[in-house]
N, C-alpha and C positions, 0 to 999 in steps of 0.2 A: 531895857535893852532887848530882852527876849520877846517882848510884845512887838517892838518895831520890826524885828527879824521875822516874826510870825506874820505880821501884816504884809511886809514886802514879799514874803514867800507866797502868800495867798493871792496877792495882786499878780505875781508872775504866772501862777497857775491859771488864773482867769484869763490873762492876756494870751497865754499859749493856747488855751482852748478856743479862744475867739479866732485865732489865726489859722487853725488847722482846717484844711480844705474838706468839704463834705464829699464823702465817697459815694459814688453812684452804685446803687444796688439793683438797678433795673436791667432787664435783658439787653436793652439797647440804650446806651448813654449818648446824650446830645449836648454838645457845647457850641455856643454861638459867639461869633466875633464879627465886629463891624469895622471896616476900613474905609477911610475917605480917600478916594482917588481924585484925579483932576476932573473927571467927568461926572462921577456919581458916588453913591455909597454902595460898597460891595459887602454883602452879607455872606459869611462863611459858616456853613454848618459842618461840624465835625462829629461823625458818628463813630462810636466804638461799641461793637457788638460782642456779646458773650456766646453767640451762636452764629452759624452760617445761615444767612437769610437774604431775601430779595425784597426791597421796598419798591412798590409800584407807585410812581409819582407822576403827576400831570403838570406840565410846564405852566398851565394857567394859574396854579396855586401860588406861583411866585410873581405873577403879573398883577398889576393893580387896575381894576376897572373892566375886566373881560365880561361883556354883557351876558354871555351864556353860562357864566360861572357865579353870577350873583345869587345870593340867597339871604333870607331873613335871619340874621344871627341872634335875634332877641330870644328865641326859644333856648338856644345854647347858653346865652348869658344868664338867663333866669335859672335854668336847671343844671347847667354844666354837664349835661348828659352827652356822652360821646356819640350816641346814636342820633342826636338831634339834627346834625348837618347832613346834607345830601352829597357833598363833595369833599375830597381831601383838601385840607387847608393849612396855612400857616396861621397860628393864633398868636396875637400880640397881647401880653399881659403887663399891666403896670403895677406899681407898688401898692395901689389902692384896691387891688383885687378886681380891677375892671379889665374887660377883654374887648378885642376888636379882631376881625378877620383881615389879614393883610390884603386879600383880594378886594376888599371893600375900599372905596375911595375915602381918604381921610379928609374930614371937613372940620377946620378949627372952630372952637366954640364961638358962637355969635356971628359967624360969617356965612355967606352963601357963595358957593363957587360953581362954575359950570362943570357939568359931568364930563369926564374924560372917557372916551370909548375907544380903546386901542384895538387894532386889528389883531385878533387872537386866533384867526382861522388856521394858522400854520403851526400853532403850539400843540404838541403831541404828548402822549403818555410815554414814559420811559422807565427803565428799571435801574435801580441803584443796588449793586451787589455788595453785601456786607459779609466780611470774613471774620471769623472768630478772632478776637484780640487784636485786630488791625484797625487803624484809624482810616476811615473813608471820608473824603471831603467833597462837599457840593457847594458851589458858590453861585450867587445870583445878584444882579444889580437891582437896587431898590430905588433908583432914580436920583435926582439932584436934591430933592427936598427932604431934609431929615425928618420932617413931620410925618412922612409916610411910615415911619417906624415907631410912631407914638400912638397911644390910645387917646390921650388928651394933651392939649398944648402945654400943660404944666409938668408933664412927665420928665423926670430926670433919669430914671432907670426903667428898663423893660426886660421881659423874657420873651423869647420866641419858642413856641411849642409846635410840634408837627402832629397834625391830626390826620390819621389815615383811615379812609373808608374802604372796607373790604367785605364783600358779600353781605351788604346791608348793615353791617355793624362797624363801629369805629373804635379805634384805640388812640391814645394820646402818648406821644413820646415827648416827655417834658425836658426842657433845657435845664441843665444843672447849674447854670450861672446867670447872673444879672448882667445886663449891658448898660454901662454908664454912657448915656447919650451925650454928655458934655465933654467926653474925653475920647473922641475918635482918634484912631491911629492914622497919621498921614503918611502917604508913600512919597 
């Protein structure tokens, strides 16, 4: 009887520890949410900062296929060096520890597709003001094709990280949650 009670107690402790949320210890915490609307997928970035700061962002990092924003991501993929990229970027990570730049066009494995060259001439840099202990939200549309949010066609979960280039160096603000691509919230 005591052994059964001890086993059940151990199982409850394990289950409770698995369900406790991971607390973000970074100076800026990022949570990502995706919603499916009637026209596209809306990505919501929720920032909670432990300091007052300003993030300088370029609208092209949220657009896919801007020709003046293209760069070879293979150096970053191989080294995961924050200084390897030339521009601020949204980085998509899958559960296999593979990465893709959101600004790079997604090409499904084994397929060839025509390059999409959107008109990015009017996209500008802007500032996102973060206040200590306040949640600040930025939303952007990722288009109608959910594959644009994947690294490979088999992905079921991804994380979106914000890579910021500043004075020649880069930092990564990592998302503290995985996004389940198979369970979008419909509006």
